[in-house]
N, C-alpha and C positions, 0 to 999 in steps of 0.2 A: 368388239368396241374397245377403243383405247381407254385405259384407266387414268383417273385423275386423283392425285393424292395431295392432301394438305400437309405440307412438309414443315412449316414454321409459322409462328405467330409472334406478334409484337403489339404493344399498346402504349398509349401515352395519355396523360391527363395534365392540364395546367397546374401550376403551383398554388394559385390563390384558392382558398377555401371560402365558401359562403355557407355558414352554418345556419341552423334554424334560429339560433339566438341573434345572429346578425339580421335575419329577416324580421324578427320581433321589433327591431328598431326602424324598419322600413315600411312595414304595412301592419294592418290590424290582424295579427296572428300570434301564435305562440308555439314553442317547441312541442309541448304535449299534443296539441291539436294536429300539428303536421305529422308527427310520428303515428298518431292514432289513425289518421286518414290515409297516409301514404307509405309509411315505413321509412321515409327518407330522413336522414340526420344532417347531411351536408352535401354540397355539390361543388365542383370545380369550375372556376370562371377564367376564361382566357383574358390575356392582357388586351388593352385597346388596339395594340399593333400586332396582335397574334390572331391569325385567321385559320380557317379550316385546312388550307394547304399546309400550313406550318405544323398543325397537329398530325396530319397525314405523314409528313416527312419524318417527324419524330417517332411515330409508331413504327415506320419501316426501319429506321435506324436501330430501334430496339430489337426488332426481329433479326436484323443482320448481325448484331453483336451477340445475341443469345444463341443463335443457331449457326453462326459462321457462314452465312449465306452471301452470295453475290446477286445483285439485281441488274447489273449492266446488260445482261442477256435476256431480260424479261421481254416478251413479245406482245404484251397487252397490260395496260394499267386501267383498272376499273375502280372508280371512286363512287360510293353511294353516299349522297349528302343532300340535305335540303337547305344548307346554308353555305353555298359557294362563295368564294371571295368576290367573284364577279358574275354577272349573268353570262358573260363570256369574256375571256377564254375560260375553258373548263379547269376545274381543280386538278383533274388528272394530268392535264398538259403542264401545269405548274409543278406538279410532283415529278413528272418525267424529267423536266429540266433540272430541278434541284437535286435529283438523284443521279443525274448524268447518264440516263438511259438513252442511248443514241437512236436505235431503230425499234420503235414500238408503236402500237396503236394506243390511243388514250381516249377514254370516254367517261363522262359522268352519268350516273344512273339515278333517276328521281323516283323513289317509291317510299319516301318518308321513313317512318320507323321500321318498315319492312325491307328497306333498301339493302342491307347487308345480305339477307337471305336471297333476295332477287339477284344480287351480284354474284353470290356463290353459284346459283343455278346457271347464270349466264356463262361464268367461267368454266364450269363443268361441261356445258354444251360445247363451248369452243374447243376445249382440249379433247373431249371424247370424239369429236368429229374429225380429229387429226389435223385441224387447221392451225392450232396453237399448241405450244409446249410448256410455257412457263408464264403464269399470270399473277400479278399482284391484285388482290382484292382488298379494298379499304372501306371501312365504314366510319364516317367522321362527321361531327357536327359541332358548331359553336352556337348552341341554342340561346346562350345568354345574350347574343347580339340581336336577337329578334324577340326577346321576352320583355313584356311590359311589367316593370317592377312596381307599378301601382295597382296591378291586378293580382290580388292575393290568391285567386283560384288557380292561376297558372304559374306565377313567379316562384312558388314553393316547389315546383316540380322539376324544372329543367337545369341541366348543367352541360358542360363541354367535355369532349373526349374523342379518342380515335382508337381503332383497332385494325390491324392489318394481318392478312394471312397470305402465304405464298402457296400457290397450287401448281403442281408440276405433273407432267406426263409420267405415268408409271404403268408399265405393261403387266406388272405382277400384282398390283394392289389398287383397288378403287375405294376411295373414301366415301363415295356417294351411293347411298342405298335406295332412297326414295324421296319424293317431294310432293307437295301440293301447293297451289297458289291460286289467287283470285283477287277480285276487286268488286266493290259495291259502290259505284259512283253516285247512287241516289243519296248517299250520306256524305257527299263531298263537302257540304256546307257546315258539317259539324267540327271540322278541323281545317283551318286554312290560314294563309297569309296572303292578303290581296296584292295584286301586281298590276298588269295592264288592264285586265277585266275587273269589273266591280259588281258582277252578278254571277251566281252559279245556281243551276236548277231553278231559275227564275226568282232566286232569293237575293235581295240586296245585301252586299257585304259591307262590313265596317271598313272604311277606307283608312287603314293604318299600316305602318311598317312592321307591326308586331304580330306575333302568332295569336290567333283567336281560337278558342276551343270550348265546345259544349261538352264538358267532362261527363255529365250524366248520360247523355245520349251515346257517347263513345263507349262508356262502361257497359251499357245495355247491349250494344251491338257486339262488342268483344265477347262478353260472357255467353251470348246467344250463338255466336257463329264460330269462334275459334276452336272450341272442343270438337265440333264437327269436322273441321279441317284436319285436326290431329288424327281423328278416327279414319279419315280418308287415307292418310299416309300409312297408318298401321294396316288397313285393309289391303292396300296396294302391295305392301311388302310382306303380307301374311305374318305379321308380328303382333305381339300383344304389348300393352304398356308395361307389363312386368319385365319384358326383355330389354327395355330402355334403361340404360344405366344413369343417364342424366338428362333432365329436361331443362332447356334454356329458353324461356319465353322472353319477349321484349320486356325490359325493365321499365314499364310505364309507371306502375303503382303497385305496391304489394297487395292492396285490396282488390286489384284486378287479377293478379296471379293466383291468389288463394282460391277463388271459386273455379278458375280454370282447372287447377290441380284436383279439386274436389270432383268436378264433373268427369274428368278422365281417369280418376282413380289412381293418381300419382302422388306419392308423399312429398311434402314440402322439403323434407330432409334430403331428398335427391333432386332438388330443383335449385338451379344456380341463377342468381340475379346480382346486379351491380348497383342497384339503386340506393342502398343504404348510405354509401359514402360518395356516390357520384351523381345521384338523381337520374332523371330521364335524359340520356344523351342521344336520343333518337337512333340513328343508324349505327351508333357505336355501342349500344347497350349489350348486344349479344356477343360480339367479340370480347368486350371487356369482361363479361360474365364468364365466358369460357376461359379466358386467361387467368382470372382470379382463381378459378377452380384448379388450373394447372399449377399456378404459383403456390397454392395452399396444399398441393399434393393430393387433392381429391381425385382429379381427372387423370386417367392414365391411358397409355396406348392400349388399343383393343376395346376401349369403352364405346358403347353405342350412345350417341348423343342426338337428341331430338331438339332442334331449334325451331322456334316459331315467332315470326315477326308480324306486327299489325300496326296500322297507323293511318294517317291522312290518305284519303282517296275514295273510299276506304279500302286500302290495299291490305293483303295478308299473304304470307308465304311461309311454308314450313319445309325443313330439310332434315332427313335422317342420315346421320353420318357414322362411320366407324373411324376412330382416330388412330393415326399412325404417324406421329411427328418424328422428324429427325431428332437425334440426341442433342440436348442443349450443351453448349460448351461454356456457358457463363450463367451463373445464377443471377436472375434479375433483381434489381433493387426494388423495395416495396413501392407501390404506387401511392 
């Protein structure tokens, strides 16, 4: 089987910060309450004229600069997002045009906060089959544009961001060790944003352009199911959790990550998350967390990394990787 290697990474977050103290002036909440219940201190907010495609392009440009990469010869662009600029055309098509990639496939993938891991799995399949050789995978969302800032239970959580990786054919090394994925559509009504339909699982939806979430039910489902998914990956690969160097769960909420780590027996000190300064950026949380680890000198080539995403659907997906990035030619500026 043809190998597929993650060769480069790039990230981007908007300039505007929305702190917990800012939220104190918007809704009935306070900094201490938010940190105690979520671990989040601030999040980034896109400009009114800045959309998901813009974040994607900026993340890829960061990748190009840091790793001296070219993307004109990319033969597939996959964007995982729940907040596309338009219903159609796709974000991936807009990215393809802005990056001047002439001959490539382009598609968006919708798996909510699991989207980046789903996209990695898809790209790996395409390259290992021999049908593709160089794929851009991007996880990006502008959650602020679908957040109700009068709802204190959700507005404290979400922010905007993007992360991109380049995956290339490599006959000598394969980054992808094992995976597990699934979905539980019976819980689809716990996290949604209404569109053409106004009912799911025979339950009437709130007709709003904003995200709606039953945080309590999502928490219960995640803590009950995600540790089992992680164990499935370890069983398939005949590895133990002690052999994993870094765990990167979806950065939904620190209070969700803590019980997952406790159940799988993995220390929080070896867990990477991006929520403290960026909040829940949906499909972008995992690549942002990985890049923060790289930027801080924690994550190094050769490390085994276990990613696990979970979100609306209720979808979930995990990927066990061994990292072997190309050498950076430029030290990135702090996010």
